[in-house]
VEXGUMAR-685146 format. One record per residue (C-alpha): residue number from 1; x, y, z; residue in three letters. Coordinates in steps of 0.25 Angstrom, whole numbers. Layout:
# residues N
{NUM; {X; Y; Z}; ALA} ...
This chain:
# residues 494
{1; {291; 455; 310}; MET} {2; {283; 468; 314}; ASN} {3; {288; 474; 323}; ASP} {4; {280; 474; 337}; ALA} {5; {284; 461; 335}; LEU} {6; {299; 463; 336}; LEU} {7; {296; 473; 346}; LEU} {8; {290; 465; 354}; THR} {9; {299; 449; 354}; ILE} {10; {311; 457; 359}; PRO} {11; {302; 457; 373}; ILE} {12; {292; 448; 370}; ALA} {13; {301; 434; 370}; VAL} {14; {309; 435; 380}; PRO} {15; {296; 437; 387}; LEU} {16; {292; 424; 382}; ALA} {17; {305; 419; 385}; VAL} {18; {306; 423; 402}; ALA} {19; {292; 415; 400}; GLY} {20; {295; 404; 394}; LEU} {21; {308; 403; 405}; HIS} {22; {296; 406; 418}; ALA} {23; {290; 393; 411}; ALA} {24; {300; 384; 408}; ALA} {25; {310; 389; 417}; GLY} {26; {327; 388; 412}; TRP} {27; {329; 377; 403}; ARG} {28; {338; 374; 392}; PRO} {29; {327; 375; 382}; ALA} {30; {323; 387; 388}; THR} {31; {336; 394; 391}; ALA} {32; {340; 393; 375}; TRP} {33; {327; 396; 371}; ALA} {34; {329; 408; 380}; GLY} {35; {336; 416; 370}; LEU} {36; {323; 416; 361}; ALA} {37; {324; 429; 368}; SER} {38; {337; 438; 364}; PRO} {39; {333; 433; 348}; ALA} {40; {318; 438; 348}; ALA} {41; {328; 450; 352}; ILE} {42; {337; 449; 345}; LEU} {43; {329; 446; 333}; THR} {44; {320; 456; 335}; CYS} {45; {333; 464; 337}; ALA} {46; {336; 461; 321}; ALA} {47; {325; 463; 316}; ALA} {48; {320; 477; 322}; LEU} {49; {337; 482; 319}; ALA} {50; {333; 477; 303}; THR} {51; {321; 487; 304}; ARG} {52; {321; 498; 312}; VAL} {53; {335; 508; 307}; PRO} {54; {327; 508; 294}; HIS} {55; {314; 508; 297}; ASN} {56; {310; 515; 311}; GLY} {57; {309; 508; 326}; PRO} {58; {300; 500; 326}; ALA} {59; {288; 502; 337}; ALA} {60; {278; 493; 343}; ALA} {61; {266; 491; 355}; ALA} {62; {262; 504; 353}; GLY} {63; {278; 511; 351}; ASP} {64; {280; 506; 365}; LEU} {65; {289; 497; 358}; LEU} {66; {300; 502; 348}; ARG} {67; {313; 498; 340}; ALA} {68; {321; 510; 335}; ASP} {69; {336; 505; 333}; ALA} {70; {341; 509; 346}; LEU} {71; {330; 497; 350}; THR} {72; {336; 486; 343}; VAL} {73; {350; 492; 346}; TRP} {74; {348; 485; 361}; ILE} {75; {340; 475; 357}; LEU} {76; {348; 468; 348}; LEU} {77; {357; 466; 361}; GLY} {78; {346; 463; 369}; ILE} {79; {345; 452; 361}; GLY} {80; {359; 449; 357}; ALA} {81; {366; 451; 372}; VAL} {82; {351; 443; 375}; GLY} {83; {355; 432; 367}; ALA} {84; {369; 431; 373}; LEU} {85; {366; 430; 388}; ALA} {86; {355; 422; 385}; LEU} {87; {362; 411; 377}; ALA} {88; {372; 412; 388}; ALA} {89; {361; 409; 399}; SER} {90; {360; 392; 400}; PRO} {91; {373; 392; 401}; ALA} {92; {376; 401; 411}; TYR} {93; {365; 395; 419}; LEU} {94; {366; 382; 417}; ALA} {95; {380; 385; 425}; ALA} {96; {372; 392; 435}; GLU} {97; {365; 381; 438}; GLN} {98; {375; 371; 439}; THR} {99; {382; 380; 447}; ALA} {100; {371; 380; 457}; GLY} {101; {368; 393; 455}; HIS} {102; {354; 394; 448}; THR} {103; {342; 383; 447}; ASP} {104; {329; 382; 439}; ALA} {105; {323; 394; 443}; PRO} {106; {334; 404; 444}; ALA} {107; {335; 399; 430}; ALA} {108; {320; 398; 426}; ARG} {109; {320; 416; 433}; ARG} {110; {335; 418; 424}; TYR} {111; {326; 412; 411}; GLY} {112; {314; 422; 415}; ILE} {113; {324; 434; 418}; LEU} {114; {331; 436; 408}; VAL} {115; {322; 436; 397}; HIS} {116; {311; 444; 404}; LEU} {117; {326; 454; 406}; PHE} {118; {329; 454; 389}; LEU} {119; {312; 459; 388}; ALA} {120; {314; 468; 397}; ALA} {121; {326; 474; 389}; MET} {122; {320; 471; 377}; ALA} {123; {307; 481; 383}; LEU} {124; {317; 490; 385}; ALA} {125; {324; 491; 372}; THR} {126; {311; 490; 365}; LEU} {127; {301; 500; 371}; THR} {128; {301; 515; 367}; ALA} {129; {292; 518; 379}; ASN} {130; {303; 526; 394}; LEU} {131; {295; 519; 401}; GLY} {132; {295; 504; 396}; VAL} {133; {309; 507; 395}; LEU} {134; {310; 510; 409}; TRP} {135; {301; 499; 413}; VAL} {136; {310; 488; 406}; ALA} {137; {321; 492; 411}; ILE} {138; {317; 490; 424}; GLU} {139; {311; 479; 419}; ALA} {140; {326; 473; 418}; THR} {141; {329; 476; 432}; THR} {142; {320; 468; 438}; ILE} {143; {323; 458; 427}; VAL} {144; {337; 457; 431}; THR} {145; {338; 460; 446}; ALA} {146; {332; 444; 447}; PHE} {147; {342; 442; 437}; LEU} {148; {354; 446; 443}; VAL} {149; {350; 437; 456}; GLY} {150; {347; 427; 447}; HIS} {151; {358; 418; 455}; ARG} {152; {353; 423; 469}; ARG} {153; {366; 425; 477}; THR} {154; {368; 438; 488}; ARG} {155; {376; 444; 475}; ALA} {156; {366; 442; 467}; GLY} {157; {354; 447; 473}; ILE} {158; {363; 456; 480}; GLU} {159; {367; 464; 466}; ALA} {160; {350; 461; 463}; ALA} {161; {345; 469; 469}; TRP} {162; {357; 480; 467}; LYS} {163; {353; 481; 454}; TYR} {164; {337; 483; 458}; VAL} {165; {339; 493; 466}; VAL} {166; {350; 500; 459}; ILE} {167; {341; 499; 447}; CYS} {168; {331; 501; 453}; SER} {169; {333; 516; 454}; VAL} {170; {341; 516; 443}; ALA} {171; {326; 514; 435}; ILE} {172; {318; 520; 446}; ALA} {173; {326; 536; 441}; LEU} {174; {324; 527; 425}; ALA} {175; {309; 527; 429}; PHE} {176; {311; 540; 435}; LEU} {177; {318; 547; 420}; GLY} {178; {308; 539; 413}; THR} {179; {294; 547; 422}; VAL} {180; {302; 559; 419}; LEU} {181; {302; 559; 404}; VAL} {182; {288; 555; 404}; TYR} {183; {284; 568; 411}; TYR} {184; {293; 576; 403}; ALA} {185; {287; 568; 389}; ALA} {186; {273; 574; 396}; ARG} {187; {277; 586; 400}; ASN} {188; {280; 590; 385}; ALA} {189; {268; 583; 380}; GLY} {190; {272; 571; 375}; ILE} {191; {260; 559; 375}; PRO} {192; {258; 550; 388}; GLU} {193; {261; 541; 378}; ALA} {194; {272; 544; 369}; HIS} {195; {280; 551; 385}; ALA} {196; {289; 539; 386}; LEU} {197; {291; 536; 371}; ASP} {198; {304; 536; 368}; TRP} {199; {303; 540; 355}; PRO} {200; {292; 552; 358}; THR} {201; {302; 557; 368}; LEU} {202; {314; 556; 360}; THR} {203; {304; 566; 350}; ALA} {204; {300; 575; 358}; HIS} {205; {311; 575; 368}; ALA} {206; {314; 591; 366}; HIS} {207; {300; 593; 372}; ARG} {208; {303; 586; 385}; LEU} {209; {309; 593; 397}; ASP} {210; {325; 595; 399}; PRO} {211; {326; 597; 412}; HIS} {212; {315; 582; 416}; THR} {213; {324; 575; 405}; LEU} {214; {337; 581; 410}; ARG} {215; {330; 572; 421}; LEU} {216; {327; 561; 413}; VAL} {217; {340; 559; 407}; ILE} {218; {348; 559; 423}; THR} {219; {338; 550; 430}; LEU} {220; {338; 539; 417}; VAL} {221; {354; 539; 415}; VAL} {222; {353; 533; 429}; LEU} {223; {342; 525; 429}; GLY} {224; {345; 519; 416}; PHE} {225; {360; 521; 416}; GLY} {226; {358; 512; 428}; ALA} {227; {356; 502; 423}; LYS} {228; {364; 503; 411}; ALA} {229; {375; 504; 420}; GLY} {230; {377; 517; 422}; LEU} {231; {383; 525; 435}; VAL} {232; {379; 528; 445}; PRO} {233; {365; 516; 446}; LEU} {234; {377; 507; 441}; HIS} {235; {379; 496; 454}; ALA} {236; {371; 487; 451}; TRP} {237; {375; 481; 438}; LEU} {238; {390; 477; 440}; PRO} {239; {383; 467; 452}; ASP} {240; {370; 464; 445}; ALA} {241; {379; 460; 433}; HIS} {242; {387; 451; 443}; GLY} {243; {378; 445; 447}; GLN} {244; {367; 440; 435}; ALA} {245; {370; 430; 427}; PRO} {246; {380; 432; 419}; ALA} {247; {369; 431; 407}; PRO} {248; {360; 442; 411}; VAL} {249; {374; 451; 416}; SER} {250; {374; 447; 401}; ALA} {251; {360; 454; 397}; LEU} {252; {361; 465; 408}; MET} {253; {376; 471; 404}; SER} {254; {374; 467; 387}; GLY} {255; {360; 473; 385}; VAL} {256; {351; 479; 398}; LEU} {257; {364; 490; 399}; LEU} {258; {361; 494; 384}; ALA} {259; {347; 494; 388}; VAL} {260; {347; 504; 397}; ALA} {261; {357; 513; 391}; PHE} {262; {345; 512; 381}; THR} {263; {336; 519; 386}; ALA} {264; {348; 529; 393}; ILE} {265; {350; 532; 379}; LEU} {266; {335; 533; 375}; ARG} {267; {333; 543; 386}; TYR} {268; {346; 551; 380}; LYS} {269; {340; 554; 368}; VAL} {270; {327; 560; 375}; ILE} {271; {337; 569; 382}; ALA} {272; {347; 572; 370}; ASP} {273; {335; 577; 364}; ALA} {274; {329; 586; 375}; ALA} {275; {342; 591; 383}; LEU} {276; {352; 588; 373}; GLY} {277; {363; 579; 373}; THR} {278; {373; 584; 385}; GLY} {279; {366; 582; 396}; PHE} {280; {365; 566; 394}; THR} {281; {377; 569; 387}; ARG} {282; {383; 572; 402}; ALA} {283; {377; 563; 408}; LEU} {284; {380; 549; 401}; LEU} {285; {395; 555; 403}; LEU} {286; {393; 554; 416}; ALA} {287; {386; 543; 419}; VAL} {288; {395; 534; 407}; ALA} {289; {409; 542; 411}; LEU} {290; {406; 538; 427}; SER} {291; {400; 523; 423}; THR} {292; {413; 522; 416}; LEU} {293; {424; 525; 425}; ALA} {294; {416; 517; 438}; LEU} {295; {417; 503; 427}; ALA} {296; {430; 506; 425}; ALA} {297; {436; 509; 441}; ALA} {298; {426; 496; 444}; LEU} {299; {433; 486; 433}; LEU} {300; {447; 490; 438}; LEU} {301; {442; 486; 449}; ALA} {302; {433; 471; 447}; GLN} {303; {435; 457; 450}; ARG} {304; {421; 451; 445}; ASP} {305; {422; 448; 432}; TYR} {306; {405; 450; 432}; LYS} {307; {406; 463; 438}; ARG} {308; {416; 466; 427}; MET} {309; {410; 466; 417}; LEU} {310; {398; 474; 423}; ALA} {311; {408; 486; 425}; TYR} {312; {410; 484; 410}; SER} {313; {397; 486; 406}; SER} {314; {396; 498; 416}; MET} {315; {408; 502; 408}; GLU} {316; {402; 500; 393}; HIS} {317; {388; 505; 397}; MET} {318; {395; 519; 400}; SER} {319; {402; 519; 386}; LEU} {320; {388; 518; 382}; ILE} {321; {384; 530; 389}; ALA} {322; {397; 540; 385}; LEU} {323; {390; 536; 370}; ALA} {324; {377; 540; 374}; ALA} {325; {382; 552; 379}; ALA} {326; {389; 556; 367}; ALA} {327; {376; 554; 361}; GLY} {328; {381; 553; 346}; THR} {329; {378; 545; 335}; HIS} {330; {390; 536; 337}; LEU} {331; {390; 537; 351}; ALA} {332; {376; 529; 352}; VAL} {333; {379; 519; 339}; ALA} {334; {391; 517; 349}; ALA} {335; {384; 514; 364}; LEU} {336; {376; 505; 355}; LEU} {337; {386; 495; 346}; LEU} {338; {393; 497; 362}; HIS} {339; {379; 492; 370}; MET} {340; {380; 482; 359}; ALA} {341; {392; 478; 362}; GLY} {342; {394; 476; 375}; HIS} {343; {381; 467; 377}; GLY} {344; {387; 456; 370}; LEU} {345; {403; 457; 377}; ALA} {346; {396; 458; 391}; LYS} {347; {383; 447; 387}; GLY} {348; {397; 438; 383}; VAL} {349; {406; 444; 396}; ALA} {350; {394; 441; 407}; PHE} {351; {391; 428; 399}; CYS} {352; {404; 423; 401}; SER} {353; {406; 428; 413}; SER} {354; {394; 420; 418}; GLY} {355; {402; 406; 414}; HIS} {356; {415; 411; 418}; LEU} {357; {409; 412; 434}; MET} {358; {403; 397; 429}; HIS} {359; {416; 395; 427}; LEU} {360; {423; 401; 439}; HIS} {361; {414; 403; 449}; HIS} {362; {419; 415; 452}; THR} {363; {417; 429; 447}; THR} {364; {429; 437; 451}; ARG} {365; {440; 439; 442}; ILE} {366; {450; 435; 450}; GLY} {367; {446; 421; 452}; ARG} {368; {444; 418; 434}; VAL} {369; {456; 415; 426}; ARG} {370; {460; 407; 412}; GLY} {371; {449; 409; 409}; VAL} {372; {454; 408; 396}; LEU} {373; {459; 394; 398}; THR} {374; {448; 388; 406}; SER} {375; {439; 394; 398}; ALA} {376; {443; 397; 385}; PRO} {377; {428; 399; 379}; ALA} {378; {422; 408; 389}; LEU} {379; {436; 416; 392}; GLY} {380; {435; 418; 376}; ALA} {381; {423; 426; 377}; ALA} {382; {425; 433; 391}; PHE} {383; {436; 436; 385}; ALA} {384; {429; 442; 372}; LEU} {385; {419; 450; 380}; ALA} {386; {429; 457; 387}; VAL} {387; {437; 462; 375}; LEU} {388; {423; 467; 368}; ALA} {389; {420; 475; 380}; LEU} {390; {435; 482; 379}; LEU} {391; {431; 487; 365}; ALA} {392; {442; 479; 361}; LEU} {393; {438; 475; 347}; PRO} {394; {432; 466; 336}; PRO} {395; {420; 469; 348}; PHE} {396; {412; 479; 346}; SER} {397; {413; 487; 359}; LEU} {398; {426; 492; 351}; PHE} {399; {419; 499; 342}; ALA} {400; {409; 504; 348}; SER} {401; {418; 510; 363}; GLU} {402; {424; 517; 349}; LEU} {403; {414; 522; 344}; ALA} {404; {410; 525; 359}; ILE} {405; {426; 534; 360}; ALA} {406; {423; 540; 348}; ARG} {407; {409; 546; 351}; ALA} {408; {411; 550; 364}; GLY} {409; {424; 560; 356}; PHE} {410; {413; 564; 346}; ASN} {411; {404; 569; 355}; ALA} {412; {415; 577; 362}; ARG} {413; {414; 566; 376}; LEU} {414; {430; 564; 373}; GLY} {415; {433; 569; 388}; TRP} {416; {422; 557; 392}; ALA} {417; {425; 549; 381}; THR} {418; {440; 549; 385}; THR} {419; {437; 547; 400}; ILE} {420; {428; 534; 395}; ALA} {421; {439; 525; 387}; LEU} {422; {452; 529; 399}; VAL} {423; {438; 520; 410}; LEU} {424; {436; 511; 397}; VAL} {425; {451; 507; 396}; LEU} {426; {453; 504; 412}; ALA} {427; {440; 494; 410}; SER} {428; {446; 489; 398}; PHE} {429; {460; 486; 407}; ALA} {430; {450; 482; 420}; ALA} {431; {441; 472; 409}; LEU} {432; {453; 466; 403}; ALA} {433; {462; 462; 416}; THR} {434; {451; 458; 423}; ARG} {435; {447; 448; 411}; THR} {436; {459; 444; 409}; ALA} {437; {461; 440; 421}; HIS} {438; {451; 431; 422}; MET} {439; {453; 425; 406}; LEU} {440; {470; 423; 406}; LEU} {441; {479; 414; 416}; GLY} {442; {476; 403; 419}; PRO} {443; {466; 391; 421}; ALA} {444; {459; 389; 432}; PRO} {445; {462; 374; 437}; GLU} {446; {453; 363; 442}; ARG} {447; {452; 352; 451}; ALA} {448; {467; 346; 448}; GLY} {449; {474; 359; 448}; ASP} {450; {469; 356; 429}; THR} {451; {465; 369; 423}; ALA} {452; {452; 366; 416}; VAL} {453; {448; 373; 404}; ALA} {454; {432; 376; 405}; MET} {455; {422; 371; 392}; ARG} {456; {413; 382; 387}; VAL} {457; {401; 377; 383}; GLY} {458; {393; 383; 367}; PRO} {459; {383; 389; 374}; THR} {460; {392; 397; 384}; THR} {461; {400; 402; 373}; TRP} {462; {391; 404; 362}; LEU} {463; {384; 414; 367}; PRO} {464; {396; 423; 370}; LEU} {465; {405; 421; 358}; ALA} {466; {392; 422; 350}; ALA} {467; {389; 438; 360}; GLY} {468; {405; 440; 354}; LEU} {469; {403; 438; 342}; THR} {470; {392; 449; 340}; ALA} {471; {401; 461; 349}; CYS} {472; {410; 459; 340}; ALA} {473; {401; 460; 326}; ALA} {474; {397; 470; 331}; LEU} {475; {413; 477; 334}; GLY} {476; {414; 471; 317}; ILE} {477; {403; 478; 309}; SER} {478; {390; 485; 314}; ILE} {479; {383; 484; 299}; THR} {480; {372; 476; 302}; PRO} {481; {368; 484; 314}; LEU} {482; {372; 498; 308}; ASN} {483; {360; 502; 304}; ASP} {484; {354; 498; 320}; LEU} {485; {365; 504; 326}; LEU} {486; {366; 519; 320}; THR} {487; {351; 518; 321}; ALA} {488; {350; 517; 335}; ALA} {489; {361; 525; 339}; ALA} {490; {354; 537; 331}; LEU} {491; {343; 536; 342}; ILE} {492; {354; 538; 354}; GLY} {493; {361; 549; 346}; SER} {494; {361; 561; 347}; HIS} 
């Protein structure tokens, strides 16, 4: 398969499947056919992973689409978490329809929008043009706003509007940053056709005006950082993740945050070459520690398990920002591994939380008890996902968090790394305590005061088991992906 097909299929297939849902609606056959989208993304990413680390970047469409090792790594994450979310969707929507929360037109819209969401994230990852990158990330905002309000409850609509307003402000800041980098490129004599081309800007970064670049990286960290769940424009995240359908929350937390942060990483490479590492490092450190402190405090006070998982996403994204601040090869390799592990673990956790909501008819932690007794398979999946998020072995977040800590100390950021570790321990305690309350204790009682064990079918637990297996496999051995991870880390490190 040639490069042009490998770069266009991950965008074209989700668009085609969205068209299928528009024509045929959400039916069992079309729901399972939707797995073609993540399967196509994974297949193309795997093919690129065997070529790119050794042969260099692949390009198509007049270099508008480009896949380097960093692109391929993120594309693998989109495919893996997308497969998990779409495999969990039929059981989730069937339960929603049984409960009367979703009708056939709403399910049809869900099918269309989820695949448009995958196409937008694939485009944001594959494009080499920073202007198209901005358009693709803005497209994710438009599509997911309708998904957040999918159930059309008052809380869901309020969360969708909050998401739209905050992310519109953020994306406007990112747009201004994009305009300014174009201005700096044109003033540096870069031709108009290549003024937003990332490889060209990276190669000629030393010619860009440093004063303009300082403003650019500040606007980009604020703008795309909001989409990544970072302070100060983070307030949309817990509401949106708490109200969106569970598979959509899995996609938003598992890969959308990573795609948005990868955009920051692309701009950071340009800024570091033009300004040195000091300015961007200080900016990312401030954002990372502020986000981590806020996430730890809110986790300690949290009473809703879907919002708890959302604040956990903020915690992990702040660790990724801390690693980006360190900026060494080890740090960037660690943050990329952390992105992959977090995406898989959070995908399982959110999909499990959706089934918990259907079983217990609430997202309040205090009203959920004895899940391991009442639904052993589901409880075990949720427990293992939380253990992965707590960075316990054998899951990959154990290795990535250790590597982030080591990279922080090696980069002479010992003070910041120490503060981060203390805050991570506070988050650990909060997440572990809340989860233990839900999983342990007596089973819920039903009519006649008889404890009932709730059956969870294979279509529910198989996707969760696959996600956990992949997360553990990454923690046990990274050897099959070592060349790709090494090459990807070189792109983002200084």
